[in-house]
C-alpha positions in Angstrom: 91.8 136.7 69.5 89.7 139.6 68.1 86.2 140.4 69.6 84.7 139.5 66.1 86.2 136.0 66.4 85.2 135.6 70.0 81.6 136.6 69.1 81.6 134.1 66.3 83.1 131.4 68.6 80.6 132.3 71.3 77.6 132.0 69.0 79.0 128.7 67.6 79.7 127.4 71.1 76.2 128.6 72.3 74.6 126.7 69.4 76.6 123.6 70.0 76.0 123.9 73.8 72.3 124.4 73.2 72.2 121.4 70.8 74.1 119.3 73.3 72.0 120.4 76.1 68.7 119.8 74.3 70.1 116.5 73.0 71.0 115.4 76.6 67.7 116.7 77.9 65.8 114.9 75.1 67.8 111.7 75.8 67.2 112.0 79.5 63.6 113.2 79.3 62.1 112.1 76.0 64.2 108.9 75.7 63.8 108.3 79.4 60.0 108.7 79.0 60.1 106.2 76.1 62.3 103.8 78.0 60.0 104.1 81.0 57.0 103.5 78.7 58.8 100.6 77.1 59.7 99.2 80.5 56.0 99.6 81.7 54.9 97.9 78.5 57.3 95.0 79.2 56.0 94.8 82.8 52.5 94.6 81.5 53.3 91.9 78.9 55.1 89.8 81.5 52.2 90.4 83.9 49.9 89.2 81.2 51.8 86.0 80.8 51.7 85.5 84.6 47.9 86.2 84.6 47.5 83.7 81.8 49.4 81.1 84.0 47.0 82.0 86.9 44.1 81.4 84.5 45.5 77.9 83.8 45.6 77.3 87.6 42.1 78.6 87.9 41.0 76.1 85.2 42.8 73.3 87.1 40.8 74.2 90.2 37.6 74.2 88.1 38.4 70.8 86.7 39.3 69.6 90.2 35.8 70.9 91.5 34.0 68.8 88.8 35.6 65.6 90.3 35.9 66.4 94.0 32.3 67.7 94.6 30.6 64.6 93.3 28.6 61.9 95.1 30.3 59.2 93.1 33.8 60.4 94.2 32.5 60.4 97.9 31.1 56.9 97.5 34.5 55.7 96.0 36.4 57.1 99.0 33.8 55.5 101.4 34.3 52.1 99.6 30.8 51.8 98.2 31.6 52.5 94.5 34.2 50.0 93.3 33.3 50.7 89.7 34.5 54.3 90.0 38.0 53.6 88.7 36.8 51.6 85.8 34.2 54.0 84.7 36.1 57.2 85.1 39.9 56.8 85.4 40.6 56.0 81.8 43.8 57.2 80.1 41.8 59.1 77.6 40.2 61.1 80.4 43.7 62.4 81.5 44.6 63.2 77.8 41.4 65.1 77.3 41.7 67.1 80.5 45.5 67.5 79.9 46.3 66.1 83.4 49.4 64.2 84.2 48.2 62.9 87.6 45.2 62.5 89.9 45.7 61.5 93.6 42.7 60.6 95.9 43.7 60.9 99.6 41.3 60.1 102.6 41.2 62.0 105.8 43.8 59.8 107.5 46.3 60.8 104.8 46.3 57.5 103.1 46.5 57.6 99.3 43.4 55.7 98.2 44.1 55.9 94.5 46.8 57.6 92.3 47.3 57.6 88.6 50.0 59.2 86.4 49.7 59.4 82.6 52.2 60.4 79.9 50.1 62.9 77.8 52.4 62.4 74.7 52.0 58.6 74.6 48.7 58.3 76.5 50.1 55.5 78.6 50.0 55.2 82.4 53.4 55.7 84.1 54.7 55.1 87.7 53.8 57.6 90.4 56.2 60.5 90.6 58.6 59.6 93.5 59.3 63.1 94.7 55.5 63.8 95.1 55.2 61.5 98.1 56.7 64.1 100.5 53.9 66.6 99.7 51.2 63.9 100.4 51.8 63.7 104.2 48.7 63.9 106.4 49.4 67.5 107.5 50.4 68.7 104.0 48.5 71.8 102.7 47.6 69.7 99.6 45.9 67.1 101.8 44.4 68.9 104.8 41.4 71.2 104.1 39.5 73.0 106.8 36.2 73.8 105.1 34.2 72.2 102.2 34.8 75.2 99.9 38.6 75.3 100.6 40.9 75.2 97.5 44.6 75.4 96.9 46.5 75.8 93.6 50.0 76.7 92.5 53.4 75.5 91.2 55.1 72.7 92.8 58.8 72.6 92.1 59.9 68.9 91.7 63.1 67.4 90.5 61.1 66.2 87.5 60.0 69.7 86.7 57.5 72.4 87.5 54.1 70.9 88.3 50.9 72.9 88.2 48.7 71.5 91.0 45.2 72.0 92.3 43.7 70.6 95.5 40.1 70.6 96.8 38.3 68.7 99.5 36.1 65.7 98.4 32.5 66.5 99.3 29.0 65.6 97.9 27.5 67.1 94.8 25.9 69.9 96.9 29.4 70.8 98.2 28.3 70.0 101.7 30.4 68.2 104.3 31.6 66.1 105.8 35.0 66.2 104.0 35.9 62.6 102.9 39.4 63.5 101.8 41.2 65.5 99.1 41.6 65.3 95.4 45.0 66.5 93.9 45.4 66.9 90.2 48.4 68.1 88.4 49.9 69.1 85.0 53.6 69.6 84.3 54.6 73.0 82.9 56.5 71.3 80.1 57.5 72.5 76.6 54.0 71.8 75.2 52.3 73.7 78.0 54.7 76.6 77.6 53.9 76.7 73.8 50.1 76.7 74.7 50.7 79.5 77.1 52.7 81.5 74.4 50.0 80.9 71.9 47.4 82.2 74.4 49.3 85.4 74.9 50.7 85.7 71.4 54.3 86.1 72.8 57.4 84.0 72.9 57.5 82.7 76.4 60.1 80.6 78.2 60.2 79.2 81.7 63.2 78.6 83.9 62.7 76.6 87.2 65.0 78.1 89.9 65.4 74.9 91.9 67.6 73.2 89.2 71.4 73.2 89.8 72.2 74.4 86.3 70.4 77.4 84.8 71.5 79.9 82.1 73.9 82.7 83.1 71.3 85.2 82.0 68.7 83.8 84.4 71.4 83.8 87.2 71.9 87.5 86.6 68.1 88.2 86.7 67.7 85.9 89.7 70.0 88.3 91.7 67.8 91.3 90.8 64.3 89.8 91.0 62.5 89.3 94.3 59.0 89.3 95.9 59.2 93.1 96.3 60.4 93.5 92.7 58.8 90.6 90.8 59.5 92.1 87.3 62.9 92.8 85.6 63.5 94.1 82.2 66.8 93.6 80.4 68.0 95.0 77.1 69.2 92.3 74.6 70.0 94.7 71.7 69.0 97.9 70.1 66.0 96.1 68.6 64.8 93.8 71.4 64.5 93.3 75.1 63.5 90.7 77.5 61.0 90.9 80.4 61.3 88.5 83.4 58.6 87.7 85.9 58.9 85.8 89.1 56.4 83.0 89.8 56.3 81.8 93.4 55.7 78.1 94.2 52.8 76.9 96.3 54.8 77.6 99.5 55.4 81.3 98.6 59.0 80.8 97.7 60.6 81.8 94.3 59.7 78.9 92.0 60.4 79.8 88.4 61.2 82.8 86.1 59.1 83.4 83.0 61.0 85.1 80.2 59.2 87.1 77.4 61.1 88.5 74.4 59.7 91.8 73.0 60.6 94.1 70.1 61.6 97.7 71.0 59.1 99.5 68.7 58.3 102.2 71.2 62.0 103.1 71.8 62.8 103.1 68.1 59.9 105.5 67.5 61.2 107.8 70.2 64.7 107.8 68.7 63.3 108.7 65.4 61.3 111.6 66.9 64.5 112.9 68.7 66.4 112.9 65.4 63.7 114.9 63.6 63.6 117.4 66.5 67.3 117.9 66.6 67.6 118.5 62.8 64.9 121.2 62.9 66.5 122.7 66.0 70.0 122.9 64.4 68.7 124.7 61.4 66.7 127.2 63.5 69.8 127.8 65.7 72.1 128.3 62.7 69.8 130.9 61.1 69.3 132.7 64.5 73.1 132.7 65.1 73.8 134.2 61.6 71.2 137.0 62.2 72.6 137.8 65.6 76.2 137.9 64.2 75.2 140.3 61.4 73.4 142.6 63.8 76.4 142.6 66.3 78.8 143.4 63.5 76.8 146.4 62.3 75.7 147.8 65.7 78.4 146.8 68.2 81.6 145.3 66.9 82.5 147.9 64.4 82.2 150.7 67.0 84.2 148.7 69.6 86.9 148.3 67.0 87.0 152.1 66.6 87.1 152.4 70.5 90.0 149.9 70.6 92.0 151.8 68.1 91.5 155.0 70.1 92.8 153.3 73.3 95.8 151.9 71.5 96.6 155.4 70.2 96.7 156.7 73.8 98.7 153.8 75.0 101.2 154.1 72.1 101.7 157.8 72.8 101.9 157.2 76.6 100.1 160.5 77.0 97.3 160.7 79.5 96.3 164.1 78.1 94.8 162.6 74.9 91.1 161.8 74.8 88.8 159.5 72.9 86.3 160.6 70.3 82.6 160.2 71.4 79.5 160.0 69.3 76.0 158.8 70.0 74.1 158.3 73.2 74.3 154.6 73.7 76.4 152.4 76.1 79.5 152.5 73.9 79.4 156.3 73.8 78.9 156.4 77.6 81.9 154.0 77.9 84.0 156.5 75.9 83.0 159.4 78.1 83.8 157.3 81.2 87.2 156.4 79.7 87.9 160.1 79.1 86.9 160.9 82.8 89.1 158.1 84.0 92.0 159.4 81.9 91.6 162.8 83.6 91.6 161.2 87.0 94.6 159.1 86.1 96.5 162.1 84.9 95.9 163.8 88.2 96.7 160.7 90.2 99.9 160.1 88.2 101.2 163.5 89.1 100.5 163.0 92.8 101.9 159.5 92.7 105.2 160.8 91.3 105.5 163.2 94.1 104.8 160.5 96.7 107.1 158.1 95.0 109.9 160.6 95.1 109.4 161.1 98.8 109.2 157.4 99.6 112.3 156.6 97.5 114.5 159.1 99.1 113.6 158.4 102.8 116.0 156.4 104.8 113.3 154.4 106.5 112.3 151.1 104.9 108.7 150.9 103.5 107.1 147.8 102.2 103.5 147.4 100.8 101.9 144.0 100.7 98.7 142.7 99.2 96.0 140.8 101.2 97.9 137.5 100.9 101.1 139.1 102.4 103.0 139.2 99.1 105.2 142.2 98.5 103.9 144.6 95.8 106.2 147.5 96.5 109.4 148.0 98.5 111.5 151.2 98.6 115.3 151.2 98.0 116.1 151.8 101.7 114.1 148.7 102.8 115.7 146.5 100.1 119.2 147.8 100.9 118.6 147.4 104.6 118.0 143.6 104.0 120.7 143.2 101.4 118.3 142.7 98.4 117.7 144.4 95.1 114.3 145.9 94.7 113.3 143.6 91.8 114.2 140.5 93.9 111.5 141.2 96.5 108.5 141.6 94.2 106.0 138.7 94.7 107.8 137.4 97.8 106.0 137.0 101.2 106.9 139.8 103.6 108.0 137.1 106.1 111.1 136.6 104.0 112.6 139.3 106.3 111.6 137.3 109.5 113.7 134.2 110.4 111.2 133.1 113.1 108.0 134.0 111.3 105.9 131.1 109.9 106.0 130.1 106.2 102.4 131.0 105.7 101.5 134.7 105.6 98.2 134.1 107.5 100.2 134.1 110.8 102.6 137.0 110.4 100.4 139.0 107.9 97.1 137.5 108.4 94.4 137.5 105.7 91.5 137.7 108.0 89.8 141.1 107.9 89.6 141.5 111.7 93.4 141.0 111.9 94.2 144.0 109.6 94.7 146.7 112.1 97.4 149.1 113.3 100.3 147.5 115.2 103.8 148.3 116.3 106.4 145.8 117.5 110.1 145.0 117.6 111.6 141.8 116.3 114.7 140.3 114.6 114.9 140.4 110.8 117.3 138.5 108.6 119.3 139.8 105.6 119.9 138.0 102.4 123.3 136.9 103.6 121.7 135.3 106.7 122.8 137.9 109.2 120.3 139.0 111.7 119.5 142.5 113.0 116.8 144.1 115.2 114.1 146.2 113.6 111.2 148.3 114.8 108.0 147.7 112.7 104.8 149.8 112.3 102.0 148.3 110.2 99.0 150.2 108.9 96.2 148.5 106.9 95.2 149.5 103.4 91.4 149.4 102.8 89.0 150.1 100.0 86.1 152.5 100.1 84.0 150.1 102.1 86.7 149.4 104.7 87.6 145.9 103.4 91.4 145.2 103.7 93.5 145.2 100.6 96.9 144.9 102.1 99.3 146.6 104.5 102.0 149.3 104.6 104.9 148.3 106.9 107.5 150.8 108.0 110.8 149.2 109.1 113.6 151.0 111.0 117.0 149.4 111.8 117.5 149.6 115.5 120.8 147.7 115.6 122.8 150.7 117.1 120.1 151.2 119.9 120.0 147.5 120.7 123.8 147.2 120.7 124.0 150.1 123.1 121.3 148.4 125.3 123.1 145.1 125.1 126.5 146.6 125.8 125.0 148.4 128.8 123.4 145.2 130.1 126.4 143.1 129.4 128.7 145.6 131.2 126.4 145.5 134.2 126.2 141.7 134.3 130.0 141.4 133.7 130.7 143.8 136.6 128.4 141.8 138.8 130.0 138.5 137.8 133.5 139.9 138.1 132.8 141.1 141.6 131.6 137.6 142.4 134.6 136.0 140.9 137.0 138.4 142.4 136.8 136.9 145.9 137.3 133.4 144.5 140.3 134.6 142.3 141.9 136.3 145.2 141.6 133.1 147.2 143.2 130.9 144.6 145.8 133.3 143.1 148.5 132.3 145.6 148.0 128.7 144.6 148.3 129.6 140.9 151.4 131.7 141.4 153.2 129.1 143.4 152.3 126.4 140.7 153.3 128.6 137.8 156.5 129.9 139.5 157.7 126.4 140.4 156.5 124.3 137.4 157.3 126.8 134.6 160.8 127.7 135.9 162.2 124.2 135.0 160.9 123.9 131.4 161.7 127.5 130.6 165.2 127.3 132.1 165.7 124.1 130.0 164.5 125.8 126.9 166.8 128.8 127.5 169.9 126.7 128.2 169.3 124.4 125.3 168.8 127.3 123.0 172.0 129.0 124.2 174.0 125.7 123.7 172.7 125.3 120.1 173.4 129.0 119.3 176.9 128.7 120.9 178.0 125.5 119.2 175.8 125.7 116.0 178.9 125.7 113.7 180.5 122.8 115.5 177.2 120.5 115.9 176.4 117.9 113.4 172.9 117.4 112.2 172.4 114.6 114.6 173.5 116.8 117.5 171.1 119.5 116.4 168.3 117.0 116.0 168.8 115.7 119.6 168.9 119.2 121.1 165.8 120.2 119.1 164.0 117.1 120.3 164.8 118.2 123.9 163.5 121.6 123.1 160.3 120.1 121.6 159.8 117.9 124.7 160.2 120.9 127.0 157.8 122.9 124.9 155.2 120.1 125.0 155.6 120.0 128.7 155.0 123.7 128.9 152.0 123.4 126.5 150.4 120.6 128.6 151.0 122.5 131.8 149.4 125.7 130.3 146.4 123.7 128.9 145.8 122.1 132.4 146.2 125.5 134.1 143.7 127.0 131.6 141.2 124.2 132.1 141.5 124.3 135.9 141.1 128.0 135.8 137.9 128.0 133.8 136.6 125.2 136.0 137.3 127.1 139.2 135.7 130.4 137.9 132.6 128.4 136.7 132.9 129.4 133.1 133.5 126.0 131.7 130.5 124.8 129.6 129.1 121.4 130.6 127.1 119.7 127.8 126.4 116.1 128.8 125.2 113.5 126.3 124.9 109.8 125.8 128.3 108.7 124.5 130.4 105.5 124.0 133.3 105.4 126.4 135.4 103.2 124.2 135.6 105.8 121.5 137.1 108.3 123.9 139.6 105.8 125.2 140.7 104.8 121.7 141.2 108.4 120.6 143.4 109.1 123.6 145.4 105.9 123.1 146.0 107.0 119.5 147.1 110.4 120.8 149.8 108.8 123.0 150.7 106.0 120.6 154.0 107.8 119.5 155.1 108.5 123.1 154.2 104.9 124.2 156.2 103.4 121.3 159.2 105.5 122.2 159.1 104.2 125.8 158.1 100.7 124.6 154.9 100.7 126.8 151.8 98.7 125.6 148.5 100.5 125.8 145.3 98.4 125.9 141.6 99.3 125.8 139.3 96.8 127.5 136.1 98.9 127.4 133.0 97.0 126.0 132.0 98.6 122.7 128.4 99.0 123.8 129.1 100.6 127.1 127.7 104.2 127.2 127.7 107.1 129.8 125.9 110.4 130.2 128.7 112.9 130.4 130.5 115.8 128.7 132.7 114.5 125.8 135.4 117.2 126.3 135.6 116.8 130.0 135.9 113.0 129.8 138.6 113.4 127.1 140.6 115.7 129.5 140.3 113.3 132.4 141.5 110.2 130.5 144.2 112.2 128.7 145.7 113.4 132.0 145.4 109.9 133.6 147.2 108.3 130.5 149.8 111.0 130.5 150.5 110.4 134.2 150.7 106.7 133.7 153.2 107.0 130.8 155.5 109.2 132.9 155.8 106.6 135.7 155.7 103.4 133.7 159.2 102.0 132.7 160.0 100.6 129.3 158.3 97.2 128.6 155.5 98.1 131.0 151.7 97.9 130.3 148.8 100.4 130.7 145.2 99.1 130.6 142.1 101.2 130.4 138.9 99.4 131.3 135.3 100.3 132.3 132.4 98.4 133.9 128.8 99.3 134.9 127.9 99.2 138.6 124.3 100.0 139.2 123.6 103.5 137.8 127.4 104.3 137.5 130.2 103.5 135.1 133.5 102.8 136.8 136.5 103.7 134.5 139.9 102.4 135.5 143.5 103.4 134.2 145.9 100.8 135.6 149.7 100.8 135.0 152.7 98.6 135.9 154.8 101.6 136.9 156.7 102.7 139.9 153.6 103.0 142.2 153.1 105.5 145.1 153.9 104.8 148.7 151.1 104.7 151.2 152.2 107.8 153.1 152.1 109.9 149.8 148.6 108.7 148.6 146.8 111.3 150.7 148.9 114.1 149.0 147.2 113.5 145.6 144.3 115.6 144.4 145.2 118.6 146.7 146.0 122.1 145.5 147.6 123.1 148.9 150.2 120.4 148.8 153.0 120.2 146.2 153.7 116.6 145.4 155.5 115.6 142.2 158.0 112.7 141.3 160.4 112.3 138.4 159.2 110.1 135.6 161.0 106.9 134.5 162.7 108.9 131.7 163.3 112.0 133.7 159.9 113.6 133.0 158.8 116.4 135.4 155.2 116.6 136.5 153.4 119.6 137.8 151.0 117.9 140.2 148.2 120.0 138.6 146.9 117.1 136.4 145.5 114.9 139.1 143.9 118.0 140.8 142.3 118.9 137.5 141.0 115.3 137.1 139.4 115.4 140.5 137.6 118.7 139.8 136.5 117.6 136.4 135.1 114.3 137.8 133.3 116.1 140.6 131.8 118.5 138.1 130.0 115.5 136.5 128.7 114.3 140.0 131.3 111.6 140.0 134.1 110.2 142.3 137.8 109.5 141.8 140.2 107.5 143.9 143.6 105.7 143.6 145.0 102.3 144.5 148.7 101.9 144.4 151.5 99.8 145.8 155.2 101.1 145.6 157.1 99.2 142.9 154.0 97.4 141.6 151.9 100.0 139.8 149.0 102.3 140.2 145.3 102.2 139.4 143.2 105.4 139.1 139.4 104.9 139.1 136.6 107.4 138.5 132.8 107.2 138.0 130.4 108.5 135.4 126.6 108.5 135.4 124.9 106.0 133.1 122.0 108.3 132.2 120.5 111.7 132.9 118.6 110.7 136.0 121.8 109.2 137.6 123.6 112.5 136.8 120.9 114.5 138.6 121.2 112.3 141.6 
């Protein structure tokens, strides 16, 4: 978007913003003032209605005073004026005074006389039933302390709101003693409301609050109005509103709500004034904006356009030696001079930068430059190649992309805090793009502005793989030499045992392999396929025996030298047993031996999976060798306190009592021939013993010659049991 369009848009937006601001201000200030004035006016009008109601109560008190401070009334209460009722209590008197009732009560609280008149018909009517509870001897309406005492207010009865006034009955001079009390009342009915409305020249409505059903509008007002806030104003429409005033009853409780409907003349006049003001303001702003636009076009925009064309010419030519034309002595001319000075400085800096860039690009040391957030803004080819990236892949990445153990946020590895930007040197392990790790030496220097504020960092990275490899090889050689020296004594002690086992146990299988191979080669042309298959099966069996022997020898050797890794874990024993049974299923089928697993599925132990597999495999292999066809091998396990006891029981040939002590010993060579002529090495049981003891367990055997053998060993249930 051109500067001219932006200027026009800014002026238009400014005018609109000014209009909106002034409109909102006028709405919030002027309209608010008019609304506040309107609300205050509504409060005054409602207050005027309530004061008019108070005047009615004052008139009732005055009327009461004419009757209560009278010698004839005193005589009537004292019983010496029997003609008082006939002479004074006519129905017309009530109609003229607009009184619905008069009650005379003596000092004992006894109602001496009471009369209630219907003002519409002018006829006497029964006493209001609900009034009796307010005529008790201690009632405020009955009990007066002084001759000049007076009480007036609104009494909320089920029959309606009753305006009452009570005074003590005294003589015409208003002197005591008090003979009793005179209570007069007038219902605040529709006719009285109309009279009140005519008095204040306003439409007035009254809503008693003690009734069970009142309009929803009054219910809403009732929730807002209170003794502390006796007036509420509510908008009905754009042309009218309603004011509500709370009238308390004679006991000081909310009695009724007076509603006054008013027209919003003040608000309408305020709205009209705002519209006139905004119309004038819009015209003034439009004229002012047009004048400003013309002046800007002539004085500023045309010259800026020329300046812009000059900058584009230099950019298009990509030649920092070109300069802008300058004329005048104003800010635009000063800007052109400053631009020319900047072009000169850029030309000089560009030449220096090219020299430095050439030096950085050709160095073999990795160099990375980051901003204050730790993002890479420059990386030289050596650093990118060192980490297996292209240069363009690294721009915008965090520098900790090179560090596998660095946190994901740059604030911890390349912190953004100013006080953390300082020179440092360290060694760490970086990671290449392909995931391989290599050691590096890092040197970091901060980049700061003229005021010392950090802008980023320059990080120099050197691959020290060769140095670390040499150090590691030297350390490994030292440790290995130390370890070999320690193992040498142990190996010397056990080499005779190994040599005797290997010499004895490998001689037979290898001799069998050699003889079978010679026979097959000698009679190859004469043998049928079945003869060849049988001889190859014998060769396979001998090879498997040699393989099993070598596997056991290797495992026992690692165990004796202490290089076997022990990684205990919580595991299910049944899974290991079932895997080994599956392993020997083919061999058991050939010998027609049944293999059974009676290990509970939920039973677990804390042991090394591979070690347990080797133990059970050797025990099952041993049982299969010495169990005849039709026999049975059962693997079971039970928990006993903190141990798991695993049993491998067979129905094989058994072991004599005098040979039991020869088992599990490396210094005694004890082997038997299997039921199918299998040869054992004697090393399997020795290996089982060492593997069990490596897991802090025990192994023992129970056997009876001709009835079978049971091998048992223990495993820990959990880690604590293993430590114990």
